[in-house]
N, C-alpha and C positions, 0 to 999 in steps of 0.2 A: 220232247225236244222243242226249243224255241224256234219260231219261224225266222226271226231277225236277230242278228247279233250287232249291237250298237257299240262301236269301238271308239273310245275317247282316250286321248293321251294328255296327261297333266304334267306341267313343268313349272313349279313355283307359283301356280295360279289356283290354289285350292278354293279360294272364295268364288271365283268365276265357275269353277267346276261344280261346286255345291249347288249354285243357282241353276246350272244346266241339268244336273241330276234331278232337282226338284221339278223342273218343267217336264221331264220325261215321265215322272210318276203320275202326271195328269193326263197321259195319252189315252185317247178313246180306243186305240188298238193296243192290246196288252200282251200279245204273244211274242215277247222279246226278252232278251237278256242284255245287260250292259256289261261290257268288258272294259274295265277301267284300268289304264296303266299309269303309273307314276314313273316318269323318265328320269329317275335319280335326282329329284328336286333337292335343292340346297337349303330349303327352309323347312318348316314344320308341316309340309303338305301331307306326308304319309299319315301322321297321327291325326291330323284334322280330317282327312278323307275317311279314315277308318271310323271316326266318330259319326260320320254322316252317310254311311253307305246304305242305300236301299237294299231290300232283301233280294231283289233279282239282279244283283251285281257280283261279278267276278272281279276281284281286285288283284292286280299283278304289279306290285312295286318292283322296279328294276334296280339292280345294284350299280349299274353304270349308265351314263347318259348315251342313249342310242341314236337320238335324232328322230325327226318326224317319221321318215320312211320306215326305218327298222322297228320303231316302237309300234307303229300301226300294223306292220307285218306280223308282229307277235300277236296282236289282237285278232287279226284276220285269221291266222292259223287256228287260234283257239275257237273262234266262231265256227269255222268249218269243222273242226274236230267235235264240236258240240252238236253238229248236225243242222246248223242254220241254213235255210234256203237263200237268205239274203244277208249281206253285210252292209251296214251303214257306217261310214266314217264321218265323225262329227267333231268339230272343234270344241274345246272345252269352254270357250268364251261365247257360247250361244245359248239362246233361250228358244224353245220350240212351242209353237201353238199347240193346243190340246189335240187337234185333229190332224196335225202335221203328218204323222206316220201313216195314219189311215188313208189320207189323201194321196200320199206319195205311192203307197203300195197299190191303191185302186187305179191309179192313172198311168202307171209306168207300162208302156207297151212291152209285149213279150220279147225277151232277149235283149232289151235295151238297158242302158245305164241312165240314171235320172238324178235331178237335183230339185230342191224347192226354190221358191222366191226367197231371197235373203235380203233383209232390211237392216239398217243400222239400229242398234239398241237405243241410240240417242243421236238424232231424232228418230222415233220409231216408224214414221211414215215416209222415210227416205230410202231409196233403193241402194243397196250395197252391191247386189249381183242379181241380174235378171237374165242369166245365160251369158255365154262368152264366145268370142271369136279368136281363133288361133291361126297365126301365120306360120306355116310349117317351115318356110325358108329361113325365118329369123328366130323362131322359137318364142316370139312375143305374143302376148295375149291382151285382149281388151275385155273389160267388164262392161257388158251392155247395161244401160240404164243407170250407171253409177252416179250417185248424188242427185238423182232426179226424184221428184215426188211420185209416190206410188199412185197408180190410176189405171184407166182402161188400156193404155198403151202397153201395160205389163201384165195383162190379165189372161192372155191366150197362151196355151201350150205351144211350144215350137221346138224344132230340132236345131241343135247348136253344134259348134265344132270344139267347144271347150267348156268344161265344168270344173270349177274350183273344188278342191278336196276339203274345203271348209265343211262341206256337207255333200256327200255323194252316196247314192244307193247302188250297190253292185250285186247282181244276181250271182249265186254260187257258180252256175255254169260258165259265166263270163270270167270269173277269177280263175277257174280251173283251166280255161282256154288261154287267157292272156297272161296270167301269172301275178306275181306280187309287185309291190313298189320297188323301184330301183334304189337300193340302200347306198349306192355310191354317192348319191346326191346329198345325203344327210338331212338337209331340210331345204325347202323351196324348190319349185320346178318339178317335183315328183308328179304333180297332177298334169303338168304339161307333157311330160314323158308318157304318162299312162294314157292320156287322151290321144296322143299320136299312135300308140300301140293299139288302142281301141279302134281308131280309124283304119289302121292297117288290117285289123281283123274283121272289119265290116260291121262293127257294133255301133248302133245309133245312140246318140246322146240327146236327152230330152230335158228341157226346162219346163217344170210343171208348177205354175203359179198358184194352183189350188192349195198347195202345201206351203207353209210359211215358217221361217225362223227369223230371229233377230240376232245380229252379230255385233259384239263389242268392237271387233276389228283392231288389229295391231297388238294383240296380247303376247305373241310368242317371241318376237324380236323386233328390232327397228333400227333405223339409222344405218351405221356402218355395217353391222352384221347382215342386214337385209340386202344391202347393195353388194356386199362381198359374195354371198351365196347366189344371188340372182345373176350377177355378172359371170361368175365361174360356171355355174350350172347351165346357164343358157349357152355358153360356149361349148360345154360338154354335149348338150343335146344337138346343137346345130352341126357338130363335127362327128357325131356318133356314126360309126360305120365308114367314115372317110379316112383318107390316108393321113399320115403324120405331116406330110408337106402341106396338105390342105388345112389341117388344124393350125399349123404354125402361121400360115398366111392369114387365116381367119382371126387369129389372136393378135397379130401384130398391131392392127389399128387400135383396138380397145386398150392394149397394153401401153402403147405410146401416149394415147389420150389420157389414160388414168395416171401415168407417171407425170405428165405435164401438170395436170390439175393438182396432184398431191405435192409436187415440188413448189407450186405457187402457194399452197396452203402452208407449207413449212416456212416458206420465205416470209409470209405474213405473220408467222408466229402463232398460228391457230392450232388447236388440238386435232388429233386424228379424228376423221369423220367419214362422211360419205365418199369423199375423193380418195381416201386411203382404201376404203372398201372396194371401190372400182379398180384401183391399181392392184391391190393385193389379190383380188379375185381373178383378174386376168393373168397375173404373175403365177399364181398357184396352178392355174390350168396349164400354162406354158410349161411349168415344171412337172406336170403330171400328178399334182397333189389333189386328192379328192377327200371325201369324208368330212370329219369335223375340222373346223378351222383351228390350227394350232396356235 
């Protein structure tokens, strides 16, 4: 049985995924399996990925688009069923250093969740993520070190309050205790939700800079879609467990602001964009619509 199950979800990005798979084949730690999902891509990803599959890969093409949370849950369940002691969630648009997995496993404290240092693929010496800070009251997160040059300031392991699920190492015991990703969110903010649940369960989060990956960044979505899901899902998280009256009061401000910005956009004759995403995200949460944007 493999020690680590590496879960990767692809959606129309087979070129990035192949590059990621190639970097994993160079790992100094080799007791792992790759669980690769294709989330119902609309291009030729399935055929291209079949042609490039490493031997230690389980390929699970999906018949419908599940979204980040549900697709990763399929992979997590497969890893646990295969007897893995650890599950690594990894974005498909990343490239891992050869000793990445070895360093991550060697330096993760017992019972903790951890992540590596994440640099931009271009420029490769610039920080994308060196740990994160999470504000529970607002659901907002901050990437520490973002766009700064890598150096001594980002060379020490430290405990953090947020880890992006671009890359996260989860012990089996933690998953069995905390559960799976919240599929209601579809995509975006599932890592915020999970980090809140980890904190509630007393599970420490560690940034471990000895391990490194490089991230292309922005491959899954952008613009209006990103704003839509982040707006809606952040409202969902900050209102989770609260009354309907609280949720309505919390949504009123973002809904009014989004509507005003979108009205101005239409008045100026511009195409739907980020302003529409903010308005529609708040509106759909107000209506109780979650899951995939219709």
